[in-house]
N, C-alpha and C positions, 0 to 999 in steps of 0.2 A: 207534177204530172197531172194532166187533166183528161186522162183517158180512163174508160171503164176497165176495171180490173179483169173482167171476164170476156167481154166482147171487143174491147179496144176502141169503142166509139169515143170520139172526141166530145168532151163535155164542157160547157161554159159554166164556170163556177162563180156564183155571186159572192163578192167579197163584202162581208159585213164586219162590224166592230168585233164580233165574237171570233170570226175566222181570222181577223187581222191580229187580235191580241193573244189568242190561244192557238196552239199548234193544230194544223189541219190534220185530218186523219191520214194514215199512210196508204189508204186505198179508197177508191170511189167506185160506186156501182151505179150504172144507168138505170132508169126506171124500167126499161124492158127486161133487164136481167133481174132486177128486184122482184118483178111480177112472176118470174119463173121459180122463185124460191118457195118451197112448200114446207111450212113449219109442221113438225110432228105434233100429234095430239098426245103422244105418250110422254110421261115425265122422264123417261129413260133416254130420250134423244132430242136433238135440237131441230134437225131438218129431216124431211122425208126423202128417201132416195127416188129420184126421177132422172130422166135423161140429162137434164141440165146439171143436176148435182153430180152425176157420173162424170161429166166434163170438168166440173170444178175439182173433184178429187183427183182426176187424171192430171190436170194442170198442176196441182200441188205435189202429188207423189211422184209422177213420172217425168214431168217437165221441170220439176224442182223449182217451182215458182214460189219462193218464200213469202211473197206478198200475200198469198192466199192464207198463210198461217196467221197473219194479222186479222183477216176476215173471220176465221174460226175463233181466234183469241177473243175478239170482241163479243162473240156469241157465247162462248163458254164462260166468260166472266159474269155475264148476266145470269146464266143458268145456274151457276154454282153459288151465287150470292144468297139464294133462297134456301140453301141446305145447311144442316148442322153436321159437322164431321171433324174428325181428328187428323185425318191424313188423306191425301189424294195419291192414288197409285195409277200410273199409266200402264196400259198393256204394252209389253216390250216387243221389239222385233228380235229375230234371231241375229246374233252378232254378224254373221256373214251377210245377211240381207241388209243390215244397216250399212255395212261397208259398201255394198253394191249400190244402194240408193243414196248414199252419202249423208243422210241425216235421219234421226228418229222422228217420225211424223207427229206423234202424239206429244212427246216431250217438247218438241219445238214450239208447238201451239201453247203449251202450258208455260213455257219460258216467256213467250211473247205476251201472254196474259198476266204475267207476274203472279202466277199461282204456284206456291211452293208444293213440291211433290217428293215422294220417296220412290226410289227404284228398288223394289224388293222381290220382284218376279223376274225369272229368266225363262226364255222360251227354249225348250230342249230339242226342237225339230225345225228344220228349214222349210218343211212343207207349208205351202200357202193354202189356207182354207178356201180362198176364193177360186182356186183351181179345181176344187172337188165338187161333186154333185151334192145335192141336199142330203141324200141317203148316206153318202160317205161321210159327210160332216157330222151327222147325228151319231154315227157309230165310232167316231174317233175317241181314242183313250187320252188320258191326261198328258198334256205336253208342256205343262209349266212346272217349275219347282221354285221354292223360296231360296233366296240368296242366303248363304250361311250367316247366322247371327241375327237375322231379321225377326223381330218380335211383333206379333199382331194382337197379342192378348188384350182383350177388352177394348179394342179400337173400333171407332166408327169410321168406315172407309168409303170413299167414292172412287170407284174403279172406272177409268176413262179409256175409251178406244175411239178410233176414227170412224169406222164403218161397221155396222152390225147387220148381218143378213139372217142367219138362222138363230143366232144368240149362243151358239155352242162355245165359242172362245170365251165369252164373258161368263158363261155357266161354269166352265172348267176353272177359270181364274177365281171366281167367287167361291167355289167349293173349296179350293186349296186354302184361301184366306180364312174361311170359316173354320176349316179343320185346324188351322194354326191359331185359333182362339179369338178371332175377330168377333166383336159384339154384333156388328151390323155391316153389311156390304151393299151399298147402292151402286147402280151402274148409270153411266152417262156416256152417250156416244154423240159424235158430231152429226152422223147421218145414219138413219135406220131404214131398212126395207119394210119395216112393220109400222103401220100408221099409228 
């Protein structure tokens, strides 16, 4: 496939010995789309949220285009390489929401990136934070719990989510893991609204 993953523009791919001998990437991005990517200056996120990234996340989550998972997987592999940790923990979806959307967005990216992870958190509410105002998000009570038997004592954790707006979801999950005895909890998101 020689079309841009995001805009669909047909691309002419130059075949070299490297592309001939090694597997071609599972996605291609045109230079116009590449220019619209804004990298976050924060170590907690890979990309900064802009209109283009809004379309990318929509393509992934709501149009269920799993090729976008490969795009995020390549980015997350690079970002996580620089960190020291014992375990990667994805922010979970509520089980009903996962059935509705047909796949777990963060876990799928981690699988495509070949990054081992543990599912130790469960979301106890179906409410979506993205549907709430900033004030409502800041006032929300704990909506995560630990899966029975999960031990976090002394662990260095990287907590991963797809999009961070106010940071409340990450804050609640981090607090729960620290209360469960984690030594350190770092966060990493694919996209953040905070530069």
